[in-house]
C-alpha positions, 0 to 999 in steps of 0.5 A: 566632400565627394564628387560624382558626375550627373547621370541620366538618373540624376534628371529629377534631382536636376530639375528640382535644382534649377526650379528652386534656384529660380524660385530663390531669385524671385521668379513666380511658381506659374512660370517655373512649373511651365518651364520645369515641364519642358525642361525636363523633356529638354534635359532627358535626352541631353543627360542620356547622350552627354551633351549636359553633363556635370557634377553632384557633391555629396557627404563623403559618408555616402556611397556616391558611385555613379549608381547608388544615391544612398548619400543626400545630393548637397550640390550640383552644377550643369555644364554644356559645350556649345557650338559658337563661331570664333570670337575676339574672346576665343579667336581660334575655337568654335565652341565654348563652354557654358556653365548652368543650374549651379545650385547649393542646397540651403542648409549646406551653404557658406561651406565653399561647395559651390566654389569647389563645383566651379573648380571642377567645371574649369577642370572638366572644360580644360580636359575637353580643351574649352578655353573660354566659358560663360554663364548667366548669374542670380545676385547670389552667385555674382561675388563668387564668379567675380572672386573666380575671375569672372567678369561681365560681357556685352549680352543684352537680351530681348523676349520676342 
């Protein structure tokens, strides 16, 4: 398995992974079409300037440098550094890592790819000096995240 960093040319891949992830979690197509249209516009400048970063995994046989996409992507992960005030969970830092859009193609599941992506995320956050990270999980991902040391928080949400 080879990993490469996400780049601007991965815009459609990330959008497809995100939409498919939510579809598999039971979200409806009309809402997802609207979300993806707005997500694409939001994501493009962030991929370009590095505010949204992450990794794509490919089979090792393909050419996976940052410009060639000959090998079909098998999995991807998005990462962000978010501005957050110091908090009891990170009292000396004013930022958090954020993990999103973890997706493994159906034919590539049960091979440890999501685990590998999460290890890459841990390494990248550590490289950036980020010591606390959050994510929102679908039901499918909860067991893996718990195995990797992630725990629940007290977060609540409301649509206004």
